[in-house]
N, C-alpha and C positions, 0 to 999 in steps of 0.2 A: 572458517569460509568450506561449506560443504559444499559447492557447487561451483566450478569455473564456468562463469556467464561470458559468451563471446559476442561479440557485434559483427556486423558487415564490414568494416573497416578492419577487425582481424585476421582475415583472409587474404590471401596472395591470391595472382591470376592462379597458381596450380594447384590451387585447393587448401593446403596446408594454412594454418591459424600461426601465425608469429604475436611473439605479446613478449614486452619488454616494461610492463610498469610492474605494479604491485601485484598481480595474479599472478606474474612470472617470478617476483620474490617469495611467494606464498609456497611456489611449485618446487622454488630450490631451496629454501631455507624450512620453513614448516614441513611441507611435506617430503623431502627430500629425495626430489624422485627422480630416477637415473634413466635413461634410453631404456625403452619398453614397458614401462608401466602404464598403467590404463589409470586415468583418470572419470572423474562426472563431468560430465559439460553439459551446457545447455546452451541453446539459441535463444539472443533475448526474443521475447513475444513467440517465441515459436518449441520445437519440442525439444528434447532432452537425449543424450547418448552418451558417447565413452570417446575421449581423447588419449590417443597412444603418443607418450613420447617420444618426438624424434632426435630429439639434438637438446642439450643444455650446456649453457655457458653463460657467464659473468650480466651479460645485455639481457640476451634474449632464451626463450624458450620457444620450440617448432613443436607443433603436434599436429597427428593425424588421424582426422576427426571422422564417425559413423554416429548416424543420429537417425533416432528411431521418425516412423513414417505420420507420426499427429503430434500436436503438441497436448500439453495436459490442460483440465478444463481453466477456461479463465476463475477467479474467486467469483462468488456469487453476491460476494458482500460489495456496494458501494457507503462511502460515508458523505454526509454533509458533515460538517463539522466547523464549529463556529471559531475563528480565529487565535490561539490560542496565546500565553507570550512568546513571542519569538524563542525563548530558549526553551522551552519546551516544546515548541515544534519543531526544533533545532535536534532533539533527542527522539520524538516521534516518528519522523521519516522512516526511519531505518524499520521500527518496531513495526509498521501499518502496514510493510511491504512483503515484514517476514510472517505476519500477521494473516497475509491474503486479503487485500482489499483491489477491487477492480479500479473503483473512481474515486478519486479523492475531491471534493468543492471545500474550500476555504472561503466560505461567510463573514461579510459583517452583522455585528446585532450590536443593539441598547449598551450591552456590559460588556462590550469589547472595545479598547484604544483606538482610536483611529491610527494614532503611530506605529502599530504593530507591522501592517501591511508595507511601511516600509522599507523592511528589514529585507539583509540579505536572505535569509532563509529563504523569503520567496524566488529566490532567482534558481529558473531550469539547471543550472550549471552545478550548485549545490547540490538540490535537493534530488535531482536525477543522481547522481554520485550514493547519497543517502541510502534510496532506494534500490538501488543496485547491490550494497551494502545487505541491505535484508533479505533479497531475492538469495545471493548467493548463500547465506546463512541458511535459509528455510528450505532452500533446495527449489526456488518456481523460477519461472524465464519470463512470468507477465508481470510487466512493468505498469503499473499504474497510473490511469489518464489525471493530470491534476489538473483543475480549474480553480482559477482566484476569482471572488466577484465580492467588490466593495459596499454594495448595496445592494442590503436585505429586500427590501420590499421588491424592487424590479427585477429580483433573479427569480423569488416564490412566484410569484405573480405571471412574467412572462418566459421562465425558461425550466422549471422546474419539472412541470408536465411531459415538456416534450425529451427530457432526457432521462427522466424514469417514468414512465408514461407508466409500464408493465408492473412493476417494481412494489414489492411490499413495503410500507411506508411504517417505522419502527423511530417514536423521538421518546430518549430517553430523557427521564424527567423524576426527583424520590414524590412529586408528588401525581406518580400514575399508579392507580390501582389494580394492573394486571403484573404480570410475570411473562416472562418472556417463554415460559413453559406451555401458554396458555394458548399460542399462535401455531397455526401451524405449516413449517417450513420445507413440505414434502414436492415441491417446485417453487422455479419463478427466481426470480434475483429479490435482492431484500437492502434497502435505502434505510441506513441508521443515521439518526439527526444526534450529535452531539452536541448540547450546549457549552457557552461559556463557563468558567469556575462560577459565576456570580448569579449562574442560570439564566434560561430563558424568560422572557418577559411575559406575562398572561397575552400583549399583544401580538406576540412572536407564535408562542403556542396554539391561539387561536388562528393565525395565519396556515401556519403548516398543518391543524387540524382541518381548513376546509377543504387542503389538496389532499386528502385521506390517510394522514398520518394519525398511530394509534400511539398512543401514552404509558410508556410501561415504565416498571421502578425493580433495579436492583435491590432498594432497600433504603433506607432514609438516612442513614450517610452521605455526605456533601463531599464528595472526592477531588481530585486535584484532575486536569484533563488527560493526562499521559495516563495516571489509571483507572480514570473511567476506561477509558478506549482501548485500555487493555484486557480488562476484563471483560468490558463489554463483547468484545469481537472474541474474543476466548471463550467464553462462556455461548456463543451464537454458534459460533464452529460446531460447536458437540449439537445442537440440533442440525446445523447442514450435514454432517458427515451422516 
């Protein structure tokens, strides 16, 4: 945990932050912080800052916080992801937040099993905890927005353009003839589409292509969803930075 991420409910009326959960245990047992020590803190979806430990006991940690004037910039990448197997998605939540994604849209596809959408990994209480874990690891404050869409065609036809009107749209697939280096990332947002492990169907690629998606490839190897997402987002971040 490289950042203590704070939410509005952590603050008392006097402006002090009081923690009694896993963050407090981390401060006590891992950081071994004593009163007077300064810690890196951030406000959820807000600025970074410094928290000075005022008191530590077996139950609580009390912090006096000072934050910067502006929040760090929001990640420029959004992800359109065909819903993977629940155990894969469980691993991915924290990684996606750590790598920097502004919005995550989990969508159905022909090669996605319908029962995947019944999993508890799509419960906001479940995934928000893991997204926050990823933010604290990467020292970021912007919580990704999550949308779940179980019908591919209605989402693409009715919602996609409105949600991502000004984004560069890229679709990852081994059939793509371009590489990421062929695109100009000097400005604007990027929407990255990653299909199921069985791949997008020609029909799905065609529908997305009609909405402005350009197909690119990382090579001919067929990767698992978690490997593909981490590799693609890591590579894309190099160009965006």
